[in-house]
Backbone bond lengths (Angstrom), bond angles and torsions (degrees), N, CA, C in turn:
res aa  C-N    CA-C-N  psi(-1)  N-CA   C-N-CA  omega(-1)  CA-C   N-CA-C  phi
1 X - - - 1.550 - - 1.502 110.36 -
2 X 1.355 117.41 140.83 1.425 120.23 -175.33 1.511 111.44 -97.04
3 X 1.376 117.55 1.03 1.466 123.37 170.81 1.631 109.51 79.21
4 X 1.369 113.91 9.56 1.547 116.44 176.07 1.498 108.56 -69.53
5 X 1.302 121.11 -41.98 1.437 124.59 179.12 1.505 115.77 -102.10
6 X 1.297 121.06 118.37 1.409 123.08 -177.81 1.472 112.34 -64.39
7 X 1.322 120.36 139.20 1.446 122.09 -178.99 1.607 106.78 -119.06
8 X 1.308 111.25 151.12 1.481 118.89 -169.92 1.465 109.81 -122.98
9 X 1.325 112.61 143.79 1.501 119.27 175.47 1.423 108.86 -84.42
10 X 1.382 117.03 167.70 1.424 122.22 177.47 1.496 111.54 -56.15
11 X 1.323 116.81 -40.79 1.465 123.85 -179.14 1.531 110.33 -59.09
12 X 1.353 113.94 -46.17 1.491 121.57 -177.49 1.516 109.57 -67.93
13 X 1.361 116.52 -36.86 1.448 119.31 173.73 1.593 112.92 -59.99
14 X 1.363 110.24 -44.11 1.523 117.76 -178.11 1.566 106.97 -63.33
15 X 1.332 119.87 -43.28 1.377 126.34 -177.10 1.517 112.55 -62.19
16 X 1.366 118.15 -37.55 1.401 124.00 -175.02 1.495 115.36 -91.68
17 X 1.329 117.38 -18.11 1.449 119.74 173.30 1.508 120.61 -113.95
18 X 1.443 115.69 -14.31 1.367 115.02 -178.69 1.504 117.19 87.57
19 X 1.434 115.16 -4.65 1.445 120.32 -178.74 1.540 105.18 -84.73
20 X 1.358 116.30 133.69 1.521 118.50 -179.75 1.528 108.43 -61.79
21 X 1.421 113.45 149.28 1.508 123.54 176.47 1.580 106.27 -51.58
22 X 1.305 115.00 -49.61 1.489 114.68 -172.60 1.511 110.92 -60.70
23 X 1.337 120.22 -34.38 1.473 122.71 -176.84 1.571 105.90 -74.41
24 X 1.300 118.44 -37.33 1.488 120.14 179.79 1.602 108.20 -63.01
25 X 1.268 117.78 -45.00 1.476 121.42 175.53 1.442 111.67 -58.88
26 X 1.328 120.15 -39.75 1.457 122.86 174.47 1.393 115.64 -63.71
27 X 1.449 116.55 -42.12 1.452 115.40 174.19 1.557 113.39 -66.12
28 X 1.295 117.24 -39.10 1.418 121.40 175.94 1.523 113.85 -58.73
29 X 1.325 114.52 -49.27 1.463 120.13 -178.83 1.533 112.13 -60.98
30 X 1.276 119.15 -31.34 1.548 122.50 -176.91 1.460 110.77 -91.85
31 X 1.370 118.98 3.11 1.460 121.12 176.01 1.568 110.16 88.53
32 X 1.262 123.87 -3.67 1.452 125.15 -175.67 1.518 109.26 -72.49
33 X 1.335 116.74 -29.09 1.474 121.35 -179.65 1.536 105.31 -138.05
34 X 1.338 118.49 78.51 1.499 116.91 -178.81 1.476 110.15 -73.72
35 X 1.317 115.36 142.51 1.552 120.61 179.32 1.534 110.47 -63.37
36 X 1.347 112.40 146.04 1.489 119.88 -179.90 1.537 104.11 -79.68
37 X 1.285 120.95 -32.00 1.472 120.59 -177.23 1.550 109.41 -157.61
38 X 1.275 118.93 154.03 1.488 123.81 167.81 1.472 108.85 -116.46
39 X 1.368 114.51 136.93 1.517 120.68 172.12 1.542 107.05 -69.12
40 X 1.356 113.36 165.23 1.487 118.28 175.50 1.510 112.74 -54.88
41 X 1.249 118.27 -26.53 1.462 121.82 -178.65 1.526 109.67 -86.22
42 X 1.396 119.85 -1.73 1.402 121.61 176.80 1.464 118.20 92.76
43 X 1.381 117.54 2.77 1.493 121.76 178.82 1.517 108.90 -76.92
44 X 1.303 114.34 139.47 1.463 125.14 -179.34 1.486 112.53 -78.86
45 X 1.342 116.14 132.99 1.461 121.76 177.35 1.580 104.91 -127.31
46 X 1.385 111.77 148.89 1.415 117.37 -175.15 1.566 106.98 -132.37
47 X 1.308 113.58 147.06 1.505 122.64 179.60 1.506 109.05 -94.19
48 X 1.364 112.25 -178.62 1.474 117.88 -173.62 1.598 107.21 -67.13
49 X 1.305 120.49 -28.15 1.419 122.52 -178.17 1.549 107.63 -66.01
50 X 1.360 111.83 -46.22 1.450 112.44 174.28 1.484 117.33 -57.90
51 X 1.357 115.96 -35.35 1.420 123.29 -178.25 1.582 104.67 -65.96
52 X 1.280 119.99 -43.42 1.472 119.82 -175.82 1.591 106.54 -71.24
53 X 1.418 114.77 -32.86 1.504 115.19 178.76 1.557 109.28 -66.54
54 X 1.290 118.28 -38.26 1.484 121.77 -179.30 1.451 109.83 -66.24
55 X 1.307 118.96 -42.18 1.481 120.91 176.07 1.456 116.53 -59.72
56 X 1.408 117.47 -39.98 1.403 120.57 173.07 1.525 111.82 -65.03
57 X 1.331 117.89 -41.76 1.451 118.62 179.00 1.509 108.90 -63.25
58 X 1.325 121.47 -40.99 1.415 119.14 178.78 1.435 113.18 -58.82
59 X 1.390 119.47 -46.18 1.518 124.00 178.32 1.527 111.74 -58.79
60 X 1.343 114.82 -46.29 1.498 117.01 -177.60 1.554 110.21 -67.06
61 X 1.307 117.56 -31.87 1.467 121.39 -175.91 1.529 105.38 -74.13
62 X 1.282 118.96 -40.68 1.538 123.83 176.04 1.524 110.71 -61.61
63 X 1.282 118.09 -30.61 1.492 119.76 177.74 1.550 107.58 -90.30
64 X 1.306 119.11 17.01 1.456 122.86 171.49 1.555 113.54 67.48
65 X 1.348 116.11 24.41 1.516 117.94 174.37 1.509 105.47 -78.24
66 X 1.371 116.72 132.43 1.371 121.85 -175.16 1.573 109.69 -73.22
67 X 1.286 120.40 160.32 1.533 124.30 -171.28 1.483 108.46 -66.65
68 X 1.361 123.91 -41.03 1.498 117.07 177.85 1.520 113.59 -57.27
69 X 1.326 115.87 -40.67 1.470 118.91 175.62 1.514 111.58 -64.06
70 X 1.329 117.92 -45.77 1.413 121.07 178.22 1.524 113.27 -55.60
71 X 1.374 115.82 -39.05 1.430 121.26 174.92 1.587 112.99 -64.32
72 X 1.307 118.48 -37.73 1.410 123.16 176.96 1.560 111.83 -64.07
73 X 1.351 114.35 -41.37 1.453 120.50 178.48 1.570 109.93 -63.93
74 X 1.363 114.40 -45.73 1.466 119.30 -179.86 1.565 114.35 -63.79
75 X 1.366 110.58 -33.02 1.490 115.23 -178.56 1.496 111.14 -85.54
76 X 1.345 120.17 1.00 1.460 125.54 174.69 1.557 108.25 81.50
77 X 1.332 122.74 11.92 1.436 121.28 177.93 1.540 114.53 -81.18
78 X 1.256 116.15 -19.04 1.541 122.94 -172.25 1.501 106.51 -135.31
79 X 1.354 119.17 122.79 1.458 119.77 170.27 1.519 116.31 -64.65
80 X 1.310 117.33 142.44 1.419 119.48 177.41 1.425 113.04 -59.66
81 X 1.340 121.16 -34.75 1.543 127.61 -175.27 1.540 104.38 -67.01
82 X 1.304 119.95 -40.99 1.485 121.07 177.69 1.610 112.32 -64.58
83 X 1.258 115.75 -41.61 1.482 118.69 172.25 1.484 112.86 -63.34
84 X 1.242 117.79 -40.84 1.529 123.48 179.83 1.502 108.34 -60.10
85 X 1.282 116.98 -47.56 1.548 124.98 -176.75 1.454 107.03 -59.26
86 X 1.336 117.24 -50.84 1.514 121.94 -177.57 1.505 110.82 -62.72
87 X 1.265 119.27 -44.31 1.411 120.57 -175.34 1.526 110.31 -76.52
88 X 1.328 119.49 -26.28 1.397 121.85 175.32 1.517 108.96 -64.45
89 X 1.318 117.38 -40.66 1.438 118.50 175.13 1.547 112.81 -66.73
90 X 1.272 117.72 -35.86 1.513 122.27 179.59 1.513 105.98 -66.80
91 X 1.317 116.61 -45.75 1.397 120.48 -176.76 1.561 110.32 -59.21
92 X 1.289 115.81 -43.59 1.490 124.92 179.50 1.579 107.35 -55.53
93 X 1.257 115.62 -43.78 1.532 118.81 177.11 1.491 110.39 -64.80
94 X 1.317 116.72 -39.33 1.531 115.43 -176.73 1.562 107.37 -72.03
95 X 1.260 116.25 -38.59 1.512 116.55 178.69 1.556 110.65 -62.35
96 X 1.326 113.18 -44.68 1.496 115.27 173.69 1.562 112.69 -57.57
97 X 1.235 118.17 -42.96 1.525 119.00 178.74 1.438 109.69 -64.42
98 X 1.382 121.12 -37.88 1.448 124.64 -176.79 1.530 109.60 -67.36
99 X 1.430 115.32 -43.77 1.429 120.03 -177.29 1.553 107.28 -63.74
100 X 1.387 116.10 -40.77 1.434 118.08 178.62 1.481 112.54 -62.28
101 X 1.358 114.66 -44.51 1.516 117.97 175.73 1.515 112.71 -57.84
102 X 1.452 114.96 -42.57 1.407 118.92 179.49 1.544 113.22 -59.39
103 X 1.304 112.84 -45.31 1.432 118.14 179.16 1.501 114.27 -64.56
104 X 1.278 114.26 -37.64 1.497 118.22 176.00 1.538 111.16 -62.25
105 X 1.356 114.15 -45.67 1.439 117.47 -175.18 1.535 107.62 -64.41
106 X 1.358 119.79 -40.68 1.458 124.43 177.17 1.544 109.90 -57.70
107 X 1.367 112.10 -39.49 1.536 114.07 -177.46 1.521 109.60 -70.56
108 X 1.347 116.20 -38.56 1.521 115.75 -179.86 1.488 108.47 -68.16
109 X 1.277 121.05 -35.61 1.469 123.66 177.12 1.522 113.52 -65.01
110 X 1.356 115.31 -42.46 1.428 118.40 -177.85 1.491 110.93 -70.78
111 X 1.387 117.53 -36.38 1.522 118.40 -179.67 1.420 113.95 -84.78
112 X 1.314 119.84 -10.50 1.517 122.60 -176.26 1.448 108.08 60.92
113 X 1.354 118.15 49.06 1.441 120.97 -170.06 1.497 111.86 -71.06
114 X 1.297 116.04 149.84 1.515 127.44 176.26 1.586 102.84 -74.21
115 X 1.334 114.04 163.86 1.445 118.73 173.33 1.525 112.19 -55.26
116 X 1.313 116.23 -41.04 1.530 119.35 -175.99 1.562 107.62 -66.78
117 X 1.297 114.51 -44.79 1.487 119.93 -178.20 1.586 108.99 -63.79
118 X 1.280 115.16 -38.68 1.487 118.02 179.45 1.522 111.89 -63.84
119 X 1.286 116.99 -41.59 1.436 122.59 176.03 1.522 110.07 -59.55
120 X 1.411 114.02 -46.97 1.472 117.52 -178.40 1.513 109.76 -63.34
121 X 1.341 122.19 -41.78 1.449 123.97 -173.12 1.579 105.67 -70.94
122 X 1.301 119.57 -38.40 1.432 122.91 175.61 1.484 111.24 -55.82
123 X 1.320 117.90 -46.59 1.431 127.59 -176.80 1.693 105.70 -63.08
124 X 1.318 114.36 -50.77 1.418 119.36 -176.70 1.557 111.52 -63.55
125 X 1.286 116.22 -38.66 1.526 117.20 178.85 1.499 112.98 -73.84
126 X 1.276 121.61 -18.73 1.390 121.83 -178.29 1.558 112.53 -94.21
127 X 1.313 117.11 -3.03 1.421 122.01 -179.10 1.674 105.55 -59.41
128 X 1.347 112.36 143.78 1.446 115.03 169.65 1.469 116.35 -71.04
129 X 1.368 121.30 161.84 1.491 120.57 175.29 1.547 111.01 -54.39
130 X 1.281 122.45 -41.99 1.445 124.70 -179.37 1.651 105.40 -62.81
131 X 1.217 120.30 -45.30 1.532 123.45 -178.24 1.524 107.61 -62.21
132 X 1.378 118.87 -47.09 1.380 121.24 178.84 1.465 112.59 -59.29
133 X 1.347 118.93 -43.44 1.487 123.85 -178.63 1.587 105.57 -66.39
134 X 1.248 117.98 -42.48 1.419 120.05 -179.42 1.521 113.34 -60.48
135 X 1.272 114.71 -42.19 1.555 121.19 178.58 1.531 108.87 -57.09
136 X 1.304 119.04 -47.78 1.420 120.67 -176.10 1.516 111.28 -79.24
137 X 1.324 119.45 -25.81 1.436 123.80 174.40 1.574 110.06 -66.07
138 X 1.387 113.72 -42.49 1.419 117.05 -178.50 1.617 111.87 -65.78
139 X 1.302 113.10 -33.91 1.449 119.38 -178.26 1.620 104.36 -70.95
140 X 1.278 122.76 -42.90 1.404 123.63 179.65 1.489 112.96 -66.76
141 X 1.372 112.83 -34.30 1.515 118.58 -177.08 1.562 107.54 -68.32
142 X 1.293 114.70 -35.38 1.427 122.58 178.42 1.494 113.38 -62.40
143 X 1.435 112.73 -37.42 1.480 118.08 175.27 1.474 113.80 -72.00
144 X 1.372 113.10 -40.85 1.445 121.92 -178.95 1.519 115.23 -59.72
145 X 1.356 115.06 -23.85 1.456 121.61 -178.78 1.427 112.23 -86.36
146 X 1.372 117.53 -0.02 1.502 119.21 -175.87 1.511 111.32 -94.92
147 X 1.392 111.93 -148.07 1.456 119.65 -173.78 1.546 109.87 -71.42
148 X 1.275 117.22 173.95 1.512 117.45 -177.27 1.536 111.56 -61.18
149 X 1.300 113.89 -42.34 1.514 114.82 178.02 1.511 113.03 -60.44
150 X 1.369 120.53 -33.88 1.379 123.46 -179.15 1.539 108.08 -74.75
151 X 1.384 119.53 -32.20 1.405 122.47 174.51 1.561 108.50 -62.39
152 X 1.293 117.63 -41.63 1.411 118.25 178.92 1.532 115.28 -63.27
153 X 1.336 113.74 -34.08 1.482 118.29 176.82 1.510 107.71 -68.62
154 X 1.414 119.66 -38.20 1.379 123.96 179.70 1.519 112.42 -61.22
155 X 1.324 113.04 -41.72 1.456 120.98 -179.49 1.523 109.20 -60.80
156 X 1.388 116.00 -45.22 1.431 121.76 -179.75 1.577 112.55 -65.25
157 X 1.267 113.91 -36.64 1.529 117.35 173.57 1.487 115.07 -61.24
158 X 1.351 115.08 -37.93 1.410 119.30 -173.20 1.583 110.54 -70.18
159 X 1.361 118.25 -19.97 1.419 122.24 178.59 1.600 112.90 -73.35
160 X 1.348 114.42 -17.60 1.506 116.13 -176.90 1.488 106.86 -146.02
161 X 1.316 115.11 83.64 1.549 116.93 179.85 1.465 108.45 -88.22
162 X 1.290 121.32 145.40 1.418 124.71 -177.61 1.585 102.60 -80.63
163 X 1.449 110.28 136.26 1.444 119.79 -173.77 1.509 105.08 -138.59
164 X 1.346 113.06 94.19 1.568 121.85 177.48 1.532 111.69 -61.91
165 X 1.291 118.53 120.69 1.452 116.64 177.33 1.559 112.05 -68.17
166 X 1.314 114.62 165.83 1.416 122.87 175.98 1.475 114.18 -58.49
167 X 1.291 115.60 -36.34 1.426 119.64 179.12 1.531 109.26 -125.45
168 X 1.355 114.85 79.49 1.415 118.17 -173.59 1.535 111.46 -77.63
169 X 1.369 114.83 151.33 1.492 118.06 172.23 1.515 109.90 -75.88
170 X 1.246 117.86 170.21 1.476 123.53 177.15 1.571 109.27 -54.67
171 X 1.313 114.70 -41.92 1.506 114.02 -175.21 1.525 109.07 -75.17
172 X 1.330 120.90 -28.72 1.424 120.13 179.51 1.546 110.64 -73.17
173 X 1.328 115.55 -37.21 1.489 116.00 -179.28 1.648 106.74 -74.12
174 X 1.242 115.45 -36.84 1.551 115.36 176.78 1.587 109.15 -59.56
175 X 1.366 113.49 -42.63 1.469 115.91 -178.18 1.512 110.91 -70.15
176 X 1.311 119.77 -34.02 1.494 122.90 178.36 1.564 107.70 -64.88
177 X 1.258 118.63 -46.53 1.485 122.21 -178.24 1.560 111.02 -61.58
178 X 1.331 114.16 -34.59 1.506 116.02 178.77 1.532 107.91 -76.62
179 X 1.300 122.91 -38.84 1.416 122.15 177.00 1.568 109.72 -62.56
180 X 1.279 118.32 -40.62 1.558 119.82 179.00 1.479 109.13 -59.69
181 X 1.384 112.19 -46.06 1.490 114.44 178.70 1.585 113.84 -61.05
182 X 1.219 116.81 -39.66 1.463 123.29 -179.98 1.582 110.48 -63.30
183 X 1.347 114.02 -50.07 1.496 117.41 -173.74 1.578 110.13 -72.21
184 X 1.225 116.45 -16.24 1.494 121.99 176.74 1.486 111.48 -85.09
185 X 1.321 117.88 -7.48 1.497 122.24 -176.99 1.509 108.93 -99.73
186 X 1.340 116.42 120.54 1.406 123.31 178.47 1.495 109.61 -63.84
187 X 1.310 121.20 -34.84 1.439 123.01 178.83 1.536 112.01 -63.50
188 X 1.360 118.82 -33.89 1.377 123.71 -179.94 1.519 109.18 -71.66
189 X 1.322 116.82 -38.07 1.405 121.64 175.12 1.521 113.41 -53.69
190 X 1.339 114.19 -45.87 1.475 123.52 -178.95 1.515 105.90 -66.38
191 X 1.341 121.63 -40.26 1.462 123.57 -178.49 1.553 109.60 -65.59
192 X 1.327 114.85 -43.26 1.406 118.05 -178.01 1.550 113.15 -67.29
193 X 1.283 116.51 -33.73 1.472 121.76 172.80 1.466 119.30 -62.15
194 X 1.347 112.04 -28.95 1.526 118.44 -173.99 1.523 108.28 -117.75
195 X 1.351 119.69 26.38 1.520 122.09 -175.36 1.569 108.46 -92.28
196 X 1.300 114.66 35.19 1.469 118.04 173.35 1.533 109.42 -147.19
197 X 1.318 117.78 161.53 1.402 120.63 179.01 1.564 105.00 -66.89
198 X 1.447 116.39 123.84 1.496 117.09 179.97 1.469 112.67 -71.29
199 X 1.368 116.38 99.91 1.495 118.06 -171.42 1.554 116.27 -72.38
200 X 1.385 115.45 -7.84 1.409 113.84 -174.94 1.597 106.90 -110.29
201 X 1.342 118.60 4.70 1.447 122.10 -175.67 1.537 106.47 -81.68
202 X 1.367 116.93 120.89 1.441 124.71 -176.76 1.556 107.45 -58.29
203 X 1.257 115.69 -42.89 1.503 123.34 -174.50 1.579 108.31 -62.88
204 X 1.429 114.19 -43.20 1.437 116.99 -179.32 1.479 111.72 -74.68
205 X 1.342 121.01 -38.70 1.436 123.28 -176.63 1.615 106.40 -125.79
206 X 1.301 114.83 69.64 1.409 120.14 -177.18 1.620 110.15 -57.16
207 X 1.360 118.31 133.63 1.388 122.53 175.09 1.541 115.70 78.69
208 X 1.286 118.54 -2.43 1.445 121.13 -179.90 1.497 113.12 -78.30
209 X 1.314 118.18 138.05 1.430 127.30 172.27 1.612 106.78 -60.74
210 X 1.297 122.48 130.88 1.482 124.56 -175.73 1.546 107.23 -56.69
211 X 1.369 117.29 -45.41 1.452 116.14 -174.93 1.520 112.98 -63.48
212 X 1.270 116.51 -40.98 1.444 122.51 -177.57 1.545 111.20 -73.05
213 X 1.375 113.46 -34.08 1.501 116.62 179.45 1.515 109.55 -71.55
214 X 1.292 118.23 -33.46 1.432 118.87 179.90 1.510 116.10 -65.18
215 X 1.336 115.47 -21.26 1.492 118.69 177.27 1.505 112.48 -92.43
216 X 1.277 119.01 -0.32 1.521 117.65 -177.56 1.526 112.89 -69.71
217 X 1.297 119.98 -50.84 1.494 123.67 -176.05 1.515 109.12 -63.54
218 X 1.374 118.19 -45.42 1.546 115.09 176.55 1.545 112.88 -60.33
219 X 1.330 112.26 -38.80 1.449 117.73 -178.34 1.596 111.14 -61.09
220 X 1.376 113.28 -48.87 1.446 115.97 177.87 1.484 115.63 -68.42
221 X 1.308 119.95 -30.26 1.394 124.00 174.96 1.510 110.50 -63.34
222 X 1.348 115.48 -50.41 1.449 121.57 177.90 1.600 113.19 -61.76
223 X 1.248 114.46 -37.84 1.481 118.12 -178.32 1.569 110.43 -70.89
224 X 1.305 115.57 -40.64 1.434 119.28 -177.57 1.476 109.32 -72.56
225 X 1.351 119.25 -35.94 1.490 124.25 178.25 1.510 107.22 -65.71
226 X 1.304 119.78 -42.83 1.427 122.12 176.09 1.475 113.70 -57.40
227 X 1.334 116.45 -42.97 1.483 122.47 -177.50 1.551 109.57 -70.05
228 X 1.340 116.45 -39.97 1.497 119.44 174.77 1.531 110.44 -59.95
229 X 1.352 113.74 -45.86 1.463 116.11 -176.67 1.575 111.99 -62.13
230 X 1.279 113.89 -25.44 1.503 121.04 -178.92 1.531 105.54 -90.62
231 X 1.344 121.49 3.97 1.460 122.65 178.33 1.515 112.86 63.53
232 X 1.276 115.53 38.60 1.459 121.31 177.66 1.583 105.68 -97.70
233 X 1.322 113.09 121.09 1.498 117.46 178.15 1.525 104.15 -88.10
234 X 1.286 112.28 155.95 1.527 120.94 -177.41 1.503 109.57 -64.81
235 X 1.338 124.11 -21.88 1.387 123.09 177.29 1.571 117.11 -97.86
236 X 1.342 113.54 5.98 1.438 120.90 176.56 1.591 109.92 -76.88
237 X 1.290 113.45 155.36 1.479 114.61 176.32 1.583 108.97 -69.54
238 X 1.377 116.93 -24.15 1.426 118.14 178.81 1.516 112.30 -69.49
239 X 1.306 116.74 -10.87 1.496 122.08 178.49 1.528 107.59 -78.26
240 X 1.210 124.18 -19.22 1.458 128.28 -167.67 1.633 105.26 -62.85
241 X 1.403 119.96 -57.64 1.397 119.80 178.79 1.550 114.53 -58.06
242 X 1.356 114.20 -29.20 1.591 116.51 -178.80 1.502 106.25 -69.03
243 X 1.352 118.44 -45.99 1.430 121.61 -177.57 1.560 108.39 -66.53
244 X 1.337 115.87 -41.51 1.441 116.43 -178.67 1.571 112.83 -59.15
245 X 1.409 112.62 -38.81 1.407 117.36 -179.35 1.584 113.26 -64.43
246 X 1.394 112.54 -38.66 1.482 116.96 178.74 1.591 109.64 -66.47
247 X 1.376 110.87 -46.86 1.493 114.46 -177.22 1.523 110.23 -63.24
248 X 1.327 115.67 -35.40 1.455 118.03 -178.18 1.579 108.02 -63.30
249 X 1.334 114.76 -46.04 1.485 117.33 177.95 1.569 112.33 -59.30
250 X 1.382 117.99 -42.43 1.416 118.21 178.91 1.526 110.48 -66.38
251 X 1.398 114.88 -38.88 1.524 115.20 -176.58 1.577 106.11 -63.30
252 X 1.331 115.43 -43.73 1.525 115.23 -176.15 1.457 110.46 -65.71
253 X 1.261 120.96 -37.87 1.491 124.72 -178.27 1.501 110.68 -66.72
254 X 1.391 115.32 -46.49 1.480 120.53 -175.57 1.528 111.40 -81.42
255 X 1.355 115.64 -16.21 1.473 116.46 -173.87 1.541 115.13 72.72
256 X 1.371 112.03 29.40 1.500 116.50 179.85 1.457 109.43 -120.97
257 X 1.296 114.01 157.85 1.558 116.96 176.34 1.470 112.96 -77.95
258 X 1.356 114.72 157.46 1.444 120.65 175.81 1.522 104.72 -73.72
259 X 1.290 113.88 127.11 1.503 120.76 -177.35 1.484 110.78 -158.71
260 X 1.400 119.52 163.94 1.477 121.19 178.72 1.506 107.34 -55.95
261 X 1.340 116.17 -43.77 1.453 121.51 -176.46 1.551 110.33 -56.69
262 X 1.307 120.06 -45.35 1.530 123.98 -178.81 1.518 102.47 -67.74
263 X 1.265 127.79 -47.81 1.387 125.13 -175.16 1.595 113.03 -63.78
264 X 1.347 113.07 -37.11 1.435 118.31 174.63 1.539 111.06 -62.19
265 X 1.360 110.75 -45.74 1.450 116.83 -176.78 1.613 108.34 -66.83
266 X 1.269 120.01 -34.80 1.512 121.60 -179.12 1.636 105.29 -68.73
267 X 1.257 115.89 -38.77 1.491 119.97 -177.99 1.476 109.41 -62.94
268 X 1.330 117.44 -40.50 1.493 121.73 177.73 1.516 108.79 -67.05
269 X 1.316 122.94 -42.19 1.366 123.84 -179.63 1.528 112.07 -63.72
270 X 1.434 113.41 -43.13 1.477 114.89 177.68 1.517 113.07 -62.15
271 X 1.412 112.51 -40.29 1.471 115.84 176.32 1.484 116.51 -56.88
272 X 1.259 113.63 -40.45 1.478 122.61 -176.61 1.592 105.86 -70.42
273 X 1.271 118.58 -29.82 1.530 121.53 -172.85 1.553 106.36 -89.01
274 X 1.299 124.13 -9.86 1.466 120.83 -175.13 1.608 109.31 -94.72
275 X 1.264 117.28 130.21 1.392 125.05 176.75 1.498 110.35 -120.50
276 X 1.338 116.47 112.94 1.465 122.41 -178.58 1.484 112.08 -58.57
277 X 1.356 119.17 -25.73 1.493 119.84 -175.56 1.543 108.37 -77.41
278 X 1.375 116.06 -32.44 1.441 121.34 176.82 1.510 108.45 -65.43
279 X 1.338 114.00 -48.28 1.448 117.91 174.95 1.511 113.90 -54.31
280 X 1.347 116.43 -41.64 1.445 122.10 173.06 1.431 115.34 -54.96
281 X 1.371 118.92 -41.19 1.425 125.22 179.93 1.507 110.73 -59.51
282 X 1.394 117.38 -48.34 1.404 119.86 178.79 1.499 112.87 -58.08
283 X 1.399 115.84 -47.31 1.389 117.70 177.55 1.494 117.21 -58.96
284 X 1.315 113.90 -33.97 1.508 118.63 177.37 1.557 109.25 -69.81
285 X 1.341 117.93 -34.94 1.470 121.04 174.87 1.527 109.39 -61.91
286 X 1.308 116.72 -45.73 1.536 113.98 179.70 1.457 113.10 -65.16
287 X 1.365 118.81 -30.36 1.453 121.40 177.88 1.479 109.31 -65.47
288 X 1.344 115.52 -50.53 1.500 121.13 -178.47 1.557 108.02 -57.86
289 X 1.311 119.10 -47.09 1.393 121.73 -177.05 1.503 115.70 -78.95
290 X 1.329 116.02 -3.72 1.417 122.92 -174.59 1.582 113.85 52.77
291 X 1.336 112.12 48.04 1.479 125.37 -176.07 1.625 108.01 -98.43
292 X 1.247 113.32 155.08 1.490 118.13 162.28 1.430 110.55 -79.41
293 X 1.377 118.12 166.11 1.414 121.87 -174.37 1.593 105.32 -64.77
294 X 1.355 111.70 132.91 1.551 119.94 -177.58 1.512 105.47 -100.27
295 X 1.350 120.65 104.37 1.470 122.20 -177.59 1.566 113.56 -52.44
296 X 1.347 114.50 -37.53 1.493 116.38 -174.32 1.490 110.53 -67.52
297 X 1.346 120.70 -19.76 1.400 121.03 178.43 1.601 115.60 -107.84
298 X 1.309 114.41 6.50 1.444 117.56 170.48 1.408 107.44 -73.37
299 X 1.305 120.18 139.10 1.548 120.08 173.70 1.491 107.60 -53.63
300 X 1.331 118.27 134.71 1.389 121.22 175.85 1.483 115.69 -84.82
301 X 1.321 117.58 -22.29 1.447 118.84 -172.85 1.500 115.68 -59.84
302 X 1.367 121.60 -46.23 1.546 123.16 177.91 1.518 111.63 -51.50
303 X 1.444 112.41 -43.64 1.529 114.83 -178.68 1.492 111.21 -63.78
304 X 1.399 114.55 -47.44 1.446 118.45 -179.12 1.466 117.05 -66.74
305 X 1.366 117.21 -34.88 1.477 120.27 175.34 1.405 110.35 -65.62
306 X 1.338 125.80 -41.69 1.457 125.21 179.60 1.491 108.40 -68.27
307 X 1.314 119.77 -42.02 1.480 120.79 -177.83 1.560 109.09 -68.25
308 X 1.297 115.83 -41.18 1.524 114.17 177.06 1.446 117.46 -60.49
309 X 1.376 115.06 -38.09 1.484 119.49 -179.31 1.468 114.48 -65.54
310 X 1.350 116.95 -24.31 1.508 118.54 -176.98 1.545 107.15 -99.98
311 X 1.346 123.22 -8.12 1.331 124.31 -172.26 1.541 113.77 -88.65
312 X 1.298 117.13 170.75 1.366 126.70 178.37 1.577 111.63 -134.26
313 X 1.228 122.80 147.63 1.470 117.88 178.09 1.481 117.28 -56.08
314 X 1.299 114.75 139.08 1.452 115.62 176.75 1.486 117.16 -60.51
315 X 1.329 123.65 158.05 1.449 117.75 -177.28 1.499 112.68 -59.79
316 X 1.410 119.39 -41.60 1.371 121.72 179.75 1.534 113.66 -63.34
317 X 1.366 116.70 -30.42 1.400 121.95 177.81 1.569 107.94 -67.80
318 X 1.385 117.45 -42.73 1.424 118.76 -178.20 1.478 109.61 -65.46
319 X 1.286 123.52 -38.94 1.385 124.83 179.70 1.551 111.35 -63.10
320 X 1.303 112.54 -36.08 1.577 117.84 176.88 1.482 108.69 -59.57
321 X 1.388 110.68 -45.73 1.564 114.48 -178.64 1.511 113.92 -63.87
322 X 1.325 116.83 -38.54 1.417 119.13 -179.85 1.456 113.05 -70.49
323 X 1.285 117.75 -33.00 1.454 120.17 177.94 1.540 113.10 -87.36
324 X 1.275 116.71 -2.65 1.491 118.20 171.75 1.565 110.21 73.78
325 X 1.426 113.23 14.03 1.492 114.13 -176.12 1.592 109.43 -77.38
326 X 1.391 115.16 136.26 1.466 118.32 177.59 1.490 104.06 -105.95
327 X 1.342 112.08 125.25 1.419 123.12 177.00 1.486 112.82 -71.33
328 X 1.308 118.06 135.37 1.451 116.27 -175.73 1.522 108.56 -133.17
């Protein structure tokens, strides 16, 4: 050696790079960091190129690049940029998994979950997107195989399926777990199937023609959704014509006059048809999907009940009652 290029011992490499001496020896023994020179006594010495090579190895290893890939980079077989792109994607997946784990742990802490519930929530949060969709689809299919009213509920559910994003917020994950618990409950399936006024039930709508009765609930739902979309509260004066239109349709279908008795009866029917747990389901779906409130999917019964309680029969409805006319 002519002394033009300074050589470094393993100890000096360790001091300048922060890599432990034992690790440098391992890299050297495996050919990842071959020595530039050996002294007559057999001690390894390294030049500046080896020092730069070791610094690159240290950075790649700190980024969790495996040793075979590091070797390919050092040998010039693989560009660093390509490795960086691949590991950026892998890191994104790890971050996503860690955020999901963090959200689940917060959920367990908030709910004070038992060991059994913790295991269940862990399983629910680790389902793939396809598995989550299949769970909800099976629930809807079970509804769709039921009575006509249940098929109507199934059709409504298909218009707004919960879709948990890859990186859910704590609120979205909490909502998804609650949805999963609901759709796995046979009791909730029954409640969802009957969460509307049964329009074809002769006891609920005595004397009504089946075809006309079947259109009542969709009509009320559309009417109330339009009122909500127009920001009409049930206690506003603007709600009066909305209520009158609904009552007029019921009166015509039932062949009864518009009267306080009819309106009170309608309020009782709507109250019986409203299920707060079903309303809860819809709100959970909106949370999972990060949607604004969807007026068409809000239960119409609470709005109609409040509006009916403060309303009075329209003038033409009263005249029908006084004349004993039956609307047909």
